[in-house]
N, C-alpha and C positions, 0 to 999 in steps of 0.2 A: 504494499500500500504507499501511495507516495506521503509525503510529509503533508504535502496542503492537506489530501484528504484526511490524515490524522488530527490536523490542527482544527481548533476549536475557536471560533471568534466568541469571545466574551466580551458584552456587551461595558463600554465604558461607561463612568460616572456621568450624569448630568451634570451640567454641559461635558461631549466632551471637551478634552485640553486641546487647542489648537496648537500643532505642531507646524501641520504644511497649512497650510490655510492661504506746497512747497514753502514746507514751514521755513525758518530759519532757524541758525544755530545760534544765534547769538543769544544770550542770556537777558530772561525780564522776570521783573517780579511777578510772582503768580499773588492770584488775588483771592487766597483763602485756601485753606487746608492743607498745607505743607506750612510750617509753623516755623520760627526764626528764636534763637537765643536771646534767654532774658536773663534779670539780673538774676534769678534766683535756678538757674542753670549754665554750665561751666560754658565760657567764651571758644570763640573757636580757637584762639589762642591754645587757653588751655585746655581743649578737649581732648579725649582721647579714644581713635574711633574703634569699637572694636574689633579684637583680626578678624570675626566674619563678615564683619558688614565693609561693603566698598567703599573708598575717599577716591575718588576721581581727579580732586582740584588739591588735597592733601592740605585742607584746612580743618582738620581733626571732626568732621562732623561727616555721619556717612548720608551716601547716595544712594540711591534708588534710582533702576534701568525700568522703564515700563514698557512694555509690547504692545504696538496696535499695528500688526503684523497685514492684517485687512484693509490697512488704510488706502483710499487713492490718493494717488503723488500727481497733481499736474495731470488731471484726468486720468492716471495708467490705475485700471484697475488692481485691488491687491498689491500692490508696492510694496507698500508697508513703511514703517516708519518707527519709533522708537525717541522716546521722551525720559530725558534725565531731571529726576525733581533731584536738585541738590541741595545737604542738608542747610538750613540758615535760609531758603525761600527764593530760590530762583530755579528758573529751568532751562532746558534747552529742547527741542523737537529737532530730531535729526531724520535725515532720510536718502539716498544714495545719490540726491542731487544739491546737497548741502556740501559746500565748499571746505574742499580737502578730502573727504568722502569716496573712496574706489566704488566706478561703478556708476552707472545714470539708473533712475529710475524706470523701470517699467513693469508693465501688466503681469502679475502672476509673479514676481520676483518672490512674496513674501518676507522683505528685509522683517529685520527682527520676530521671526519665529520662533526662534530659540536665542537665549542669550548668559553670557557667564562671564564674570570679571576676576582678576587679578592682574595682579603685577606681573606681566608677561618679560619684559625688558629692564628689570631690576633699578629701575631710577625710583623708585620708592612712591609712586603715584600708580594708583591700579588703573588697569586699562580693560576694556569694554568688548570681547569677542560677540560679532552678532551675525547668525544668522543668514545667510538669503539662498534659503535651498530648491528654490525654481529659478533661480539666475540662469541662462542658458549660457554656458563658455562655450564660445567658437559654433561650432556643427551639433553642438552636445545640447540637446535639448533639456532641461532643467538638470543639470549636472548640478550647481549647485557649488556656490563659495563661501567663505565666512570673512568678515571685513573686520578686523582687530584696531578700534579705534583707543587713542592714545592719551593717556590721562596726563594732565601736568598742571602747572598755578593757575591757569585758565578752564580748568576742565578737559572733557575730552576734544580733543583738536586733531585733526587729521587721519589718515589712516594707513593700512597697509590691506592689500588683496591674499588673501589664502586660501590657496585652490587646493583641489583633490590631489596627493599623490597620487591616489590607484585611479584617475579617473574614467578607466574602462571596467571598473567593478561595479559598478552602483551609480544610482541618481540621486539628488537631494542630498548632497555632501552641503554639512552645515545646520541640518535639519535637527540636529540632536548633539547639545553641547554639556562640557563640564569641565571646569576649571581646576587646578590641582596639585600639588605636591608630589607626585609621583612616584617620587625616584630619592627624596630628601634630597634634593641640593639645592635647596633651598630658593627656585623659580619653580613661577607658575608654568604648569606644561599644561596645554589644551588638548581634552579627547574627545573625541568626534565621532557621532554614530549616524546611522540613517536607518531608516526602518525596511529598507532593502536586503541589509546585510546582518550577519549575525558578529562582523570584524569592527574593532574599534581602532581610531588611528588615532595618536598617540603624539602631540607633536611636541616637543622641547622643548622648556622654559630656554629665552634665550637667541629663539631659533626666530620667533615670528615676523621681526622686524625685516629678513629677508625670505618672508613667504613660507618657513615654517618646515622646509624638505628637510635641511640641515636636522640629521640624525633623527629624524620620526622613524615609528614602528609601529606593529598592529600587533594585536592581540585578539585569540578567538574565542568569543566566550559560548557558553556551552546551551545557546538555545539557537529556534529554529529561523533560518533563515529564508529570504525570496521575497519577491514586490511585497512589500507592506505587510510582511509576518517576521520582519528581524526583530533589531533594536527599538523599545518603545520608551527608554529613558534609562539617564546616567544619574546618577546622585555620588557622592565622595565625601572620606572625613578620615580617620586615623582611629580604626578601632580596633586593632590588637596594641597601639599601645606605643608602638617601635619609632617614633618619631616621623613615620614616612604615612603619606595620604595613601587611602586603597580607594578602590574603584566599586560601586554598585553599578549591578549591570541588570535590567530591566526586559524580562522579553517572555518566550512561551516556552516553558520546560521540555525537553528531547528525550527524557530518563522514564517518563510514563507517556502509556495509550493515549492517555488523555490530551496531552498538553496543552496543562494549563500553564495562565500566567505564573513567572514566579520571579522575583529577585535572587541575583546570583554575587558574593563576593569573591571579588577576586583579591591577592592581596598586594600593594606597590611593596616595591624592595629596591635598593640602593641601584638595580640596572633597570628599571621598570616595575609595569603589573606585569602579572604572572596568573595564567590561567590554572596553573597547576595547586591545589591545593584551594579549590574554589570550595565557597560553602554555600546549599541552595538555602534562601530564606524564604516565608513566606510570602502568597502574592502582594499585587498591590504596586501600582503604578507611581506612585510619589511615596518618596522617601525622603529622610532627614536623619543625619550623624552629631549627636553632638551627647558630651558625659553628662548624662542626666541623675549618673549616683555619684558621682565622684569619686571614682576609682583610677581616675589618670586613663581610662580607656572606651572610646567613643561608643555610645548607643546605639542602634540603629531604628528610628522610627519610622513606620511604614504603616498608608493608608491604606485600607482593604475596603473601599468604598462601594463595593456589590452588596444586592442582597442575596440573602441564602437561596434565593431559587432560581439563581445563576449559577448553584452549584460547584464555584470557585473554593478551593479549601480554604478555609478561616473567613468568608464569608458570612454576614449575618445581616438581619433585615434592617435597614437603616443604614451600614455601614459601621464599621470600628478600626480604632488605630491599634497596630502591635509593636511590642516594645522587644527586642533581641537583645541581649545587654552584649557588650564586648567582653572579650577576652586576649590571652596572649595567644591564643590561638585563632581569633577568630572573633564573628560573633557567636552566641551560643543558642542554639535553636530548639532545645530542651527548657521547659518555661516560660515560654513568650506570654508575657504579660497581655492583656488585653482589656481594652477602654472602649466602651461606647456608650453612644445616650440613654442606656437603660444601668448604667455605672454607679452605684453610689456618688449623689453628691455633683451628678453631672446633669444641668437642665435640660429639659424637655425628655423626648422618647421615642428611641426609633423607627420610624415607619418607612413602607418601601416609597427607594428613590429620590433618600435624605443625601444618599451622597458622602454622608458624614467622614471625613477621613479621603476627601476626592481632593484637596490641596491641605499642606499643613507647614508650620517651621517653627525652629525653636531658636528660643532666645529671652533676654531674662528680662520681661515682662514689666515686674513691680520693683526691679532695684536690689533684692536681696542677694545676690550675690548665687541662685541658684537657678539651673534652667527650666523655663516655661515651655507651654506648647499650645500653639495657635491653631485650633482646624480648621480647618472651611466646609461647610455645608451648604453648596450654592444649589444644592434640591431641593431643600427645607418650604415644605407649604407650610403659611403662618396666617390663619383666622382667615380659610378658605383661600388664600394668596398664592397662586401656585410655582414653586419654583421660584420664589421672593428670596430666600437663601438668607444664611448664616453663619455666627461663626464662632465658636467656644475659646474661651482662654482656659487651658486645664495649667493648673500650679506645679512647682517643684514642691514635694512635703519640707516642710519644717526638720526633720531628719537627713535630708539628705540625700536620701534613700531611694527618692527619681520621680516620677508623673505621678498624682493621683488625681482624682474625684474631687477631692477637699475642697472647697472653695470656688471651685472654677464658674463663672462669669459667661452666661450668652446674650450675645447683641445682636441684632438685625437693624434696620432703617427704621425701625419703628422705635426703636430705645432711645433716650433723651440723650442727647449728646451728639449721636446719630447723624449725619446731615442728611437730608429728605425724608424718604418714605417707603414702606413696604410695597413694590409693585411686582405685576405679574412679568415671569421671567425676567430680572433684574439678575438673577444667579449671585448676589451677593455672597462674595468668597468663593470666587473663581478662582483667584491665587491670593495668598496670604504671605506678608513678608513681615518681619520682625527687625526693626533697625531703631537706633538710637541718633535719632533725626537733629536733637538739639541740645545733644552734649550732657544731660540732667542727670546721665546716670541709668535712667529707666528705656526700657526697650520700646518702645511707639511700634504701631499694628499698623500697617498698611493692609489693605483692602482692595481687590479690586472685585468689580460688576458686570463683567462681559455685556452684558446684556439692557444693559442701562439707557434709556431713551430710543429704542430700537433697534438694539445692539449697535450702539455708538460705543456704545462702553463707559465706564469711571471708574476715580480712583479713590478712596477716600484714607488719608491718614489721619490716623486716630493715634492723639497723646495719650501720651501714658500719664495718667496724675498722681498726684501724692495719694490720693484717698481709695488705689488700687481700682479707677473705673477709667475710660479709654473715652474720649471723644475728640470735636472737631468741631473747627466754625463754618464752615464751608467744605463743600467737596472739590474735586478736581475731573473734570469734562472736556472731552474733546475741544467744544470754544475756548476752554481755559490754557489748551495748550498748541493750540493753530492748527491740530487735524480737521482736515476734511470729511463731514457727513456725511458722503455719500458711500453705498453701500453699508457693508456694516464692517466700522472699522475694528470691533472687541476690544476696545481700549481696557487695559486690563486682566488681560487674558494669560497674561503670563510678567513676572517681573525676573531679573536676572539674580544669579544665584551662584 
């Protein structure tokens, strides 16, 4: 039987995270939503951005890149744009028509379909890798490219094109990106995958200004391969505590006849990522890595957003989050912790289609020194409003043992302090990201709502207050950022990670 016949297509959470799917780059003041440092918070001169946060201009305040990869640019459908929200209250919206950015905005490029940040050239400023998976490369239709935009004191300026080192192997290069130090040399490497292959291309740090092919290598993941049936997502973190980031690859398993979705741990070594010694983890497209229990090893948090009716192992009504703790030999697959909307302390209750865990991100939201977990539930129905969406903040326990449901908080667009109101198909919680945007030591929560305003999309940067609440004075919309409302831009569908 062919692999395609054996392969089970598992329905993705609603909404599906879009991977393939003429604004100026000059910084302009936001009208609201993103906040500036105040007298009660650290100044730009004294703030220390967390290692997990992007800082493109080196001012000590965290920055966030937000994708609208379906956006029209100069009348070109789905050419795509990325808006950079700088900590302190500035923004820049960038397309392939922006001065210094490689390429030209063309229909179907999907610029910004995925992004990843890291200091790729070692100059002390984070850089941003932006996938354009639909880019035509010569006669290779949809070959795909990656643009690396370089950080500087003025933010992201200029860029370099990185093309597929194996151009004949597949299309849609740049569809899936992850930045990490995968060989322990203290330089950010760029891992690139496509949904048409089981192979990850790793472009070594320090080589990207020259196009990335110097020292590039490949690693084959133990997942199915083929047109649309290959790798679905990448993430990274130091799971075994050896000081080298490890790679998490999501795809369809090959070791059972069912071919369910699964995640695979591939250890990073001094010579790069190795497939030998891999560990198979539970299902769930979206993952994050962080030391939630304080033992010096990264724990893997997995969003299993499908309902139990799909049959995916580990799934349950309304979705769930599972946590596999790290160890010296990698993630521990026994005794995996499960948290869902029926867990004690977690608000709400699991209902089919909620997609609890469709998106998630770790960060210290309340500033107590312990990691917390923000979970997106974009399919949440509220007061009869279908797919209004919500997020839940799960806090690290006081004893440092990990994430629990105790004291969890639930936010929707009808929550006091959250702009706008619940509406059908807003998908509030499409993506979530934790960043200390004002340098006050507490992680602020950035929430995407890709369905807002008829699929224009929106972003809500919620300030973390001293009373353990989140709030913002205004949302960030396509009109705020100078993004065309033609078609379906889906602003907020993806944040850089």
